[in-house]
C-alpha positions as CSV (number, residue, x, y, z in Angstrom):
1,M,102.4,97.3,102.3
2,Q,103.7,100.5,101.1
3,T,107.1,101.1,100.0
4,T,109.2,104.1,98.5
5,I,111.8,103.6,95.8
6,D,114.3,106.1,94.8
7,V,114.6,106.2,91.0
8,K,117.2,108.1,89.2
9,G,117.0,109.3,85.8
10,M,113.4,110.6,85.5
11,S,112.9,114.0,84.4
12,C,109.7,114.4,82.3
13,G,106.0,113.3,81.9
14,H,107.0,110.4,79.8
15,C,109.5,109.0,82.3
16,E,106.7,109.2,84.9
17,Q,104.2,107.4,82.9
18,S,106.7,104.7,81.8
19,V,107.6,104.0,85.5
20,K,103.9,104.1,86.7
21,G,102.7,102.0,83.7
22,A,105.4,99.2,84.4
23,L,104.6,99.2,88.0
24,E,100.8,99.1,87.6
25,N,101.0,96.0,85.3
26,L,102.5,94.0,88.2
27,T,100.2,91.8,89.7
28,G,99.8,92.7,93.4
29,V,100.5,96.5,92.9
30,T,97.4,98.7,93.8
31,T,98.7,102.1,93.5
32,V,101.7,104.1,92.2
33,E,102.6,107.8,92.9
34,V,105.6,109.1,90.8
35,H,107.2,112.2,92.2
36,L,109.7,113.8,89.7
37,N,110.9,116.4,91.7
38,T,112.3,114.2,94.3
39,G,112.9,110.8,92.2
40,K,110.7,108.8,94.6
41,V,108.0,106.4,93.8
42,D,105.6,105.5,96.4
43,I,103.9,101.9,95.9
44,T,101.1,100.3,97.6
45,Y,101.3,96.6,97.2
46,D,100.3,93.0,98.4
47,D,103.6,91.4,99.5
48,T,102.1,87.9,99.0
49,K,101.9,88.6,95.1
50,V,104.7,90.9,94.4
51,S,108.3,91.8,95.9
52,I,110.3,94.9,96.0
53,A,112.9,93.1,93.8
54,D,110.1,92.7,91.2
55,M,109.3,96.4,91.2
56,Q,112.8,97.5,91.0
57,E,113.5,95.0,88.1
58,V,110.5,96.4,85.9
59,I,111.8,100.0,86.8
60,E,115.2,99.1,85.6
61,E,113.6,97.4,82.4
62,Q,112.2,100.9,81.6
63,G,115.8,102.4,81.5
64,Y,116.1,103.9,85.0
65,D,118.3,103.3,87.9
66,V,117.1,102.2,91.3
67,I,118.9,103.8,94.2
68,V,119.1,101.2,97.0
């Protein structure tokens, strides 16, 4: 499965690495691509192992807002 999540508050390489690292630590997430210029995060994942809600939660735990 693939999804794109809109994230507010990312502005630098550290932001990118925080979000990417948190998502990559989730079981079932296979690839993460962060686009700082648009605030979008493209994620490829196994929906039998991880949910979009799980992904949104770990992004918010890093201090960023998920736009639904």
